Steps between C-alpha positions, in 0.01 A plus 500: 500500500623849412374718788396863464766600754836348587747700711868484409629286787859382470784403731521867600166481682576164664829639627328818618238304695769283660702808593200668661404190696857445610515858629210411727339848512164420345302817569568843354875545490805602304393354167186714506712814520721372218196419287360851548834652402533284188142571394559872547809473279314304231219756470727805527308643794787695658266769632242257640455247777442126446328284761470122455187326628345154501279516188379734229161512671667607824675777305169623360333490841785696662503751213133575556557527875792739464297741284226495763230329292202388705125500546325747271786509250488365147792344312477488122643183350462319169248220535740303280745449784603242757260436787781583746459869412128493572543313828765747615253784443235323706755421770543871581124558493498694172285432195632380162377692196541297184632664184519369146825428314653621177435269204865492384701505822256325738606758760261742670308731265599841633215692337250273670700509824491879516123494450469278809687739735285657772565675829517152658786385276810440712723328246531307177664162463653478154615162373754435225342201327768255393700649212357849449530775759250764608529864391678598820566862404131562455424311820731732694336806344152371584597425859644848547195662341255319728715472813495121518769240565616235252598144583689349209437126490817383326453130577542430126758760405815451709797577277299694242551867416260785430649763267847400609419496873503166686168398650521578870706815457229754420154418643337632817501155665608186316418142595685188381410134546742207523257211536565147364408584140646848460796591278712505818381278783584503871264201544276779622574864554423856410646848525392861523693795361416838654633854471512619861691381803189542715292260289795261484535499880126446544492205256797340672315506830165387358659195330619379841165509688566864582816435699756775475798265500765674289558319170866591531519277805303211348710518182796405720307182597422641843189613686421810697313391812354840589302703251185706458185417299355805326304356207253226422708223345502154350740211474610605154879487519712303253679190630876475472503187282247651262722805464807282438318318220394835359861614498595193297225586252596867475858390436396356163236755414658598168479138387141473620395822328673432169365148470141596578509785251642264236222244552228767494638634172510145363133454585403832347684422177361147465141584593466840329335360186282235662141592419295519817794583729579847631851547641634781727555824308864555599854415393595441867778760487591599855258241637552195718177307435342307785224341293442438135136523403290470190141599441263267319126504436311419819327202340836346408694547820380191688548287191854625456582438866370142478685442172829614653439304819469184291848581367638544853513879482344696785343844456367763739244778527635827643246606610131485575393864546429611855140601438419141403563377856220476755693697764546800270182494290353806673813718474467829315634484148505672168427358157695173474445374147867449415561319829205268442616418149864445597398289799342250261782512242826507696719191514848463649747273321801342673786746553807396701840652559753325272213307342589188308486566124312175434239594761428840352478349151251242631287783638499685168431183301200415717343846461557497124363146469185590692415801290583314179278206587202649682219641284397860552270545799620187682 
């Protein structure tokens, strides 16, 4: 079976795990500090602060807490987004407001987003979907105009650049995810990038159930036994072994990025002329793709998935729109026609770092065979 996701795990990661276990400091420790420093270097965020946490969802939750979002506030988010974003909004007591997406980029439609802004709007969550980034310059202008905060969900776009600027180096608040299927995995993990020392200090305390233990002490594999608690907090810190694995992954990021871009370009080239298949409208320049997706007619998607499954090729659906779920069906929203259409058409194909050439050719051959053999409308 060719899975949708396969992290690049080599001897580097096995050695890293052994090293971390042998050290014996299993909580938040020195490797977490090293991971934050290496991530900061990778994204070129010299004028910002990087805080590692346990998951991408934890990062989103803390981001909303640090901007003071709560009951009575609304957070605008694309409905075509991961459920973690919606749950984080609910977790602080705020209300999600679902926005449509742009037909070409599958990122938030900023015209429709601006029409949804009211006096209750506290922030927008903007998500870079896979291999095309949001219009971040316009997002910054809109936020300044309306006095709202922006949380940049960059779970898909680590290592990508926007107009020559690395993702993570320019947004109001940026969130990264390092879960088991991401471009870089820490087994599980996340990070927040913020602009001010005050927000950085607050996030550091909130990730450790509010305890004010200095990270500088813990990053020496020690504990401070007296401290204050000034903020509501959660057990959201990153574990030392997870950080050590993340360091091993970051150490070969150029290889990861180059190989994923090469496979995405291969798919685009081979599938561009297949009738019934719509490929991402990008050349992947400056992009480290997390997913590779195609769009097919809604009535053909299940058939294609079954056809590929029979050939031992897995596929995915990223994602079901938020307003389709029972928990969020009553949330305020704008017109969502593009989201509804894309939700029925989107299909993720296998994309791995350093993907085997035979595997990617098998994927292409299966898609081509299906659309060559299946009559129109099937």
